[in-house]
C-alpha positions in Angstrom: 9.4 -36.7 -40.5 11.3 -33.5 -41.2 14.3 -32.2 -39.3 15.5 -28.6 -39.1 19.1 -27.8 -39.0 20.2 -24.1 -39.5 17.1 -23.5 -41.5 17.7 -26.5 -43.9 15.1 -29.2 -44.3 16.2 -32.9 -44.7 13.8 -35.7 -45.4 14.6 -39.1 -44.0 12.2 -41.9 -44.7 11.1 -44.6 -47.1 13.1 -43.2 -50.1 16.4 -43.5 -48.2 15.6 -47.0 -46.9 14.6 -48.1 -50.4 18.0 -46.8 -51.9 19.9 -48.8 -49.2 17.8 -51.9 -49.9 18.4 -51.7 -53.6 22.1 -51.2 -53.1 22.3 -54.2 -50.8 20.4 -56.4 -53.2 22.7 -55.4 -56.1 25.8 -56.0 -54.0 24.6 -59.4 -52.8 23.6 -60.4 -56.3 27.0 -59.5 -57.6 28.8 -61.4 -54.9 26.7 -64.5 -55.5 27.2 -64.4 -59.2 30.9 -63.9 -58.8 31.2 -66.7 -56.2 29.2 -69.1 -58.3 31.8 -68.7 -61.1 29.9 -70.4 -63.9 31.7 -70.7 -67.2 31.0 -72.7 -70.4 34.2 -73.5 -72.3 34.9 -76.5 -74.4 38.5 -77.6 -74.4 40.3 -76.5 -77.6 37.3 -74.5 -78.9 37.8 -71.2 -77.2 34.8 -69.4 -75.5 31.8 -71.5 -76.7 28.8 -72.0 -74.5 28.4 -75.5 -73.2 27.0 -76.9 -70.0 28.1 -74.9 -67.0 31.3 -75.9 -65.1 31.8 -74.6 -61.5 35.2 -72.9 -61.1 36.0 -74.7 -57.8 39.2 -76.3 -56.7 38.4 -79.1 -59.2 38.6 -76.9 -62.2 41.7 -75.2 -61.0 43.7 -78.4 -60.1 47.2 -78.2 -61.4 49.7 -80.9 -60.2 52.7 -78.9 -61.4 52.2 -76.5 -58.5 53.0 -79.1 -55.9 54.9 -82.0 -57.7 58.3 -81.0 -56.2 56.8 -80.7 -52.7 55.3 -84.2 -53.2 58.1 -86.1 -54.9 61.4 -84.3 -54.3 61.1 -82.9 -50.8 60.3 -86.3 -49.1 63.4 -87.7 -50.8 65.7 -85.1 -49.1 67.0 -85.4 -45.6 66.2 -82.0 -44.1 68.8 -82.3 -41.3 71.8 -83.2 -43.5 74.4 -80.7 -44.6 75.5 -81.2 -47.3 72.1 -82.3 -48.6 71.6 -86.1 -48.6 68.9 -88.5 -49.8 66.3 -90.1 -47.6 64.1 -93.0 -48.6 60.7 -91.3 -49.1 58.5 -94.3 -49.8 57.2 -95.1 -46.2 57.1 -91.4 -45.3 54.6 -90.7 -48.1 52.6 -94.0 -47.5 53.5 -95.7 -50.9 52.6 -99.3 -51.6 55.5 -101.8 -51.8 55.5 -101.6 -55.7 56.9 -98.0 -55.6 60.5 -97.4 -56.7 62.7 -94.3 -56.8 65.8 -94.0 -59.0 68.5 -91.3 -59.1 70.3 -91.0 -62.5 69.2 -94.5 -63.4 70.3 -96.2 -60.1 68.1 -97.0 -57.1 68.0 -94.2 -54.5 70.4 -94.9 -51.6 69.5 -93.1 -48.3 72.4 -91.2 -46.9 74.2 -90.6 -50.3 74.8 -86.9 -51.3 72.4 -85.2 -53.5 74.3 -84.1 -56.7 75.0 -80.4 -57.2 74.8 -81.0 -61.0 71.4 -81.5 -62.6 70.1 -85.0 -61.8 67.2 -87.2 -62.8 64.8 -88.4 -60.1 62.6 -91.2 -61.5 59.5 -92.5 -59.7 57.3 -95.4 -60.2 54.5 -94.5 -57.8 52.0 -97.0 -56.4 49.3 -95.3 -54.4 51.7 -92.7 -52.9 50.1 -90.0 -50.7 52.8 -87.3 -50.1 50.3 -85.0 -48.4 48.5 -87.6 -46.2 45.4 -89.7 -46.7 43.2 -86.7 -47.4 45.6 -85.4 -50.1 46.3 -86.4 -53.7 47.2 -90.0 -54.6 50.0 -90.6 -57.1 50.0 -93.7 -59.4 52.3 -94.2 -62.4 55.7 -93.0 -63.6 57.3 -89.6 -63.7 60.9 -88.3 -64.3 62.0 -85.1 -62.7 65.1 -83.5 -64.2 66.1 -81.4 -61.3 68.4 -78.3 -61.3 69.6 -76.9 -58.0 69.4 -73.1 -58.0 70.7 -70.5 -55.5 67.1 -69.8 -54.6 65.7 -73.4 -54.7 65.0 -76.1 -57.2 63.6 -76.2 -60.8 62.6 -79.4 -62.6 61.5 -80.5 -66.0 58.6 -82.8 -65.3 58.2 -85.7 -67.7 55.3 -87.9 -66.7 54.8 -91.3 -68.3 51.2 -92.2 -67.3 51.3 -90.5 -64.0 47.7 -90.3 -62.6 46.8 -88.1 -59.7 43.5 -88.3 -58.0 42.2 -86.2 -55.2 39.0 -86.0 -53.1 37.9 -82.9 -55.1 39.1 -84.0 -58.6 38.7 -87.7 -59.4 41.6 -88.1 -61.9 44.2 -85.9 -63.5 46.7 -87.2 -66.0 49.9 -85.2 -65.3 51.2 -83.3 -68.3 54.9 -82.4 -69.1 56.0 -79.1 -67.8 58.3 -77.1 -65.5 58.0 -76.9 -61.7 59.9 -74.8 -59.3 60.3 -74.6 -55.5 62.1 -71.8 -53.7 63.9 -72.2 -50.4 62.0 -70.6 -47.6 65.0 -70.3 -45.3 68.2 -68.3 -45.5 70.5 -69.0 -48.5 73.1 -70.8 -46.4 70.7 -73.7 -45.7 70.3 -76.2 -48.5 66.7 -77.1 -47.9 63.9 -76.1 -45.5 63.1 -78.6 -42.7 59.5 -79.7 -42.1 
């Protein structure tokens, strides 16, 4: 069918529809290929084709991102000023074999959290700091914690700390650095829950 507009002729029909259909197929194909995220990489060998691995939450799981939220925050009393310790074991559903030490001594609820760097050592036994659907912590880890104006930084030294989640069966935690900023104004020592 032809349309006339000021003497110009425009053709609308199968050619225009086919262009749109091709464009849609290309876009959908690109989105599906990107969403699938298949890569083949052998650990330590660079980019070498192997069997495909889906880049889902399992492949991207990194415990350093949340280790302070899981093991430091529950040990702090959010209502205390100055900042004080709270016994985190029951709050994060740990089994009775769990122990928490501060600078080599058992954590005592109500004592002040040191301003100077301190060591927070955990022996975790089926601890679930993020609830039953979240990661499970088993094993030992030492956090050397530094209080900063903006939050906390910690050197993480795991000793056989195993973390399992519903989407990633088992991760052996690696040494590293973790940080956690305050989310409230600077005059408050730690955000409440």
